[in-house]
C-alpha positions as CSV (number, residue, x, y, z in Angstrom):
1,P,28.9,-25.3,-84.9
2,A,31.8,-23.5,-83.2
3,E,29.9,-24.6,-80.2
4,G,30.3,-28.1,-80.3
5,R,33.7,-28.0,-80.7
6,P,36.2,-29.1,-78.1
7,G,37.7,-26.2,-76.3
8,S,34.8,-23.5,-77.4
9,P,33.6,-21.5,-74.4
10,T,29.9,-23.6,-74.8
11,C,31.4,-26.6,-74.3
12,R,33.8,-25.8,-71.2
13,C,30.6,-24.3,-69.7
14,R,28.5,-27.6,-70.3
15,C,31.1,-29.7,-69.3
16,Q,31.7,-27.9,-65.9
17,E,28.1,-28.4,-65.0
18,Q,27.7,-31.8,-65.9
19,G,31.3,-32.3,-64.2
20,L,31.6,-32.8,-60.3
21,G,33.4,-30.7,-57.4
22,K,35.3,-32.5,-54.8
23,E,32.8,-31.3,-52.0
24,D,30.3,-32.5,-54.5
25,A,31.6,-35.7,-54.8
26,A,32.6,-36.7,-51.3
27,L,28.8,-36.3,-50.6
28,L,27.8,-38.4,-53.0
29,Q,30.2,-40.6,-51.9
30,R,28.7,-40.3,-48.2
31,A,25.4,-40.7,-49.7
32,G,26.5,-44.2,-51.3
33,M,25.7,-42.7,-54.6
34,D,28.4,-43.3,-57.5
35,G,29.3,-40.2,-59.6
36,K,29.3,-41.6,-62.8
37,K,25.8,-43.6,-62.5
38,L,23.6,-40.5,-61.1
39,P,20.0,-41.3,-60.2
40,R,17.5,-40.0,-62.5
41,A,15.9,-37.1,-60.0
42,I,19.3,-35.2,-61.2
43,T,18.2,-35.1,-64.6
44,L,14.7,-33.4,-63.4
45,I,16.0,-31.1,-60.7
46,G,19.2,-30.0,-62.0
47,L,22.5,-31.0,-60.5
48,P,23.1,-28.1,-58.4
49,M,19.5,-28.4,-56.7
50,Y,20.0,-31.4,-56.0
51,M,23.4,-31.4,-54.7
52,K,21.9,-28.8,-52.6
53,S,18.6,-31.3,-51.3
54,L,21.8,-33.4,-50.1
55,R,23.4,-31.4,-48.3
56,W,20.1,-30.0,-46.4
57,A,19.9,-33.6,-45.8
58,L,23.2,-34.2,-44.5
59,A,22.3,-31.4,-42.1
60,V,19.1,-32.4,-40.9
61,M,20.4,-35.9,-39.9
62,A,23.4,-34.4,-38.0
63,V,21.1,-32.2,-35.7
64,L,18.8,-34.8,-35.2
65,L,21.9,-37.1,-34.0
66,A,22.8,-34.6,-31.8
67,V,19.2,-34.2,-30.2
68,S,18.9,-37.8,-29.7
69,T,22.5,-38.1,-28.4
70,V,21.6,-35.6,-26.0
71,T,18.2,-37.0,-24.9
72,I,19.9,-40.3,-24.3
73,V,22.0,-38.7,-21.8
74,A,19.5,-36.8,-20.1
75,L,17.4,-40.1,-19.7
76,A,20.5,-41.9,-18.3
77,S,21.6,-39.2,-16.0
78,R,17.5,-39.0,-14.4
79,A,17.6,-42.6,-14.3
80,G,20.9,-42.9,-12.5
81,A,19.2,-40.4,-9.9
82,R,16.0,-42.7,-9.6
83,C,18.4,-45.3,-8.7
84,R,19.9,-43.5,-5.8
85,P,17.0,-42.2,-3.6
86,C,18.4,-41.0,-0.8
87,P,21.4,-37.7,-0.7
88,Q,25.0,-38.2,0.0
89,D,25.5,-40.0,3.5
90,W,22.3,-41.7,4.1
91,I,21.5,-44.7,4.4
92,W,18.8,-46.9,2.0
93,S,16.4,-48.9,3.8
94,R,13.4,-50.1,2.0
95,E,11.6,-47.1,1.6
96,H,13.2,-44.8,3.8
97,C,16.6,-43.0,4.3
98,Y,18.3,-42.7,7.3
99,Y,21.2,-40.6,8.7
100,L,23.0,-41.4,11.7
101,S,25.5,-38.8,13.1
102,S,28.6,-39.0,14.2
103,E,28.7,-35.6,17.0
104,A,26.2,-35.4,19.6
105,Q,23.5,-32.8,20.6
106,D,20.8,-32.1,22.5
107,W,17.2,-33.3,21.2
108,E,15.6,-30.0,20.4
109,A,18.8,-29.3,18.5
110,S,18.7,-32.4,16.6
111,Q,15.6,-32.3,16.1
112,A,16.1,-29.1,14.0
113,F,18.5,-30.9,12.3
114,C,16.3,-33.6,10.7
115,L,13.9,-30.7,10.0
116,A,16.3,-29.1,8.4
117,H,16.9,-31.9,5.8
118,H,13.1,-32.4,5.1
119,A,13.4,-35.6,7.4
120,T,12.7,-35.9,11.6
121,L,13.5,-37.9,14.7
122,P,12.6,-41.5,13.8
123,L,8.9,-42.6,14.3
124,L,7.8,-45.6,15.1
125,S,7.5,-47.0,11.9
126,H,10.8,-46.1,11.4
127,T,12.3,-48.2,14.3
128,Q,10.1,-51.3,13.3
129,D,12.2,-50.8,9.5
130,Y,15.4,-50.3,10.1
131,L,16.2,-49.4,13.1
132,S,15.4,-53.4,14.3
133,R,17.1,-54.6,12.2
134,Y,20.4,-52.9,12.6
135,Q,21.2,-52.6,16.4
136,I,22.2,-49.1,17.5
137,T,24.6,-49.5,19.8
138,K,24.5,-45.6,21.2
139,R,21.8,-44.4,22.9
140,S,20.9,-42.2,20.0
141,W,17.8,-39.9,19.7
142,V,14.5,-40.6,18.3
143,G,11.2,-38.6,17.8
144,A,9.7,-39.7,21.1
145,R,8.9,-37.2,23.6
146,R,6.9,-37.0,27.3
147,G,4.3,-34.1,27.3
148,P,1.6,-33.2,29.5
149,Q,-0.7,-36.3,28.2
150,G,2.6,-38.9,28.2
151,W,4.8,-40.4,26.2
152,H,4.3,-39.6,22.3
153,W,6.4,-39.6,19.3
154,T,6.4,-36.2,17.6
155,D,3.8,-36.1,14.9
156,G,1.3,-37.0,17.9
157,T,0.9,-40.7,18.1
158,P,0.9,-42.2,21.6
159,L,3.6,-44.6,22.1
160,P,2.0,-48.3,22.6
161,T,2.8,-49.4,26.1
162,Q,4.9,-51.9,25.3
163,L,7.9,-49.3,24.1
164,L,7.3,-47.0,27.6
165,P,10.4,-46.1,28.4
166,E,11.0,-48.1,32.0
167,E,13.8,-46.4,33.5
168,G,13.1,-43.0,34.5
169,E,9.0,-43.2,34.5
170,D,8.6,-40.8,37.5
171,N,11.4,-38.3,36.8
172,S,10.0,-35.7,34.9
173,D,13.4,-34.4,34.3
174,L,14.3,-37.6,31.7
175,S,11.4,-36.1,28.9
176,C,13.5,-37.6,25.6
177,G,13.1,-40.8,23.9
178,A,17.0,-42.3,23.0
179,L,17.6,-45.5,21.1
180,E,19.9,-48.4,22.2
181,E,20.0,-52.0,21.2
182,G,16.5,-52.3,20.0
183,Q,15.2,-50.5,23.7
184,L,13.6,-47.2,24.0
185,L,15.5,-45.0,27.0
186,A,14.3,-41.8,28.5
187,L,16.9,-39.2,29.2
188,D,17.5,-35.9,29.7
189,C,16.6,-34.0,27.0
190,S,19.6,-31.4,27.3
191,S,21.9,-34.2,27.7
192,P,24.5,-34.7,24.4
193,R,23.5,-37.5,22.0
194,P,24.2,-39.5,18.7
195,W,20.7,-38.7,16.3
196,I,18.9,-40.2,14.0
197,C,17.4,-38.5,11.1
198,A,14.5,-40.5,8.8
199,K,12.4,-39.5,6.0
200,E,10.6,-41.3,2.5
201,T,12.5,-42.1,-0.5
202,K,11.9,-39.6,-3.7
């Protein structure tokens, strides 16, 4: 009889088990539950086990939210990279990237610069793309050169007859091609000139 009386040790223990601590009450409130109207699951598994499961559920939700946030940021960064297919200071035109130098070098050094950037001095396809629509006012090096078999692009393709340089055809010292206002010129390969690099977009 004394066990059921208010103030007895047994009563105090049972009252503490039935009551909610501040932390547990806050968890129930975050889960949208009323501490006075607990679900039937509590009566089946007990309040301590129920609160432990609730904490685990909230922890898992927090981890999933963090992973989702990181994934979204990574995808957004990758999409931004695809929107900029050319390196900084390069010009994007259709499926190619172009670099127009502000300095001057000889033909060999200009080609070496382009190769170091996984590009080449412009070829025929490039002159028909960007370089045909945007006039180059300076005599800039392109990937054309005269060899034992005549004029050819650096990929080995012969120059079409209509593109052969008009000046210096009989002068072997003028063996490198430069572009100015849409016209291919034959110049001394050792003379310092601006240059153009071209490569495909990533």
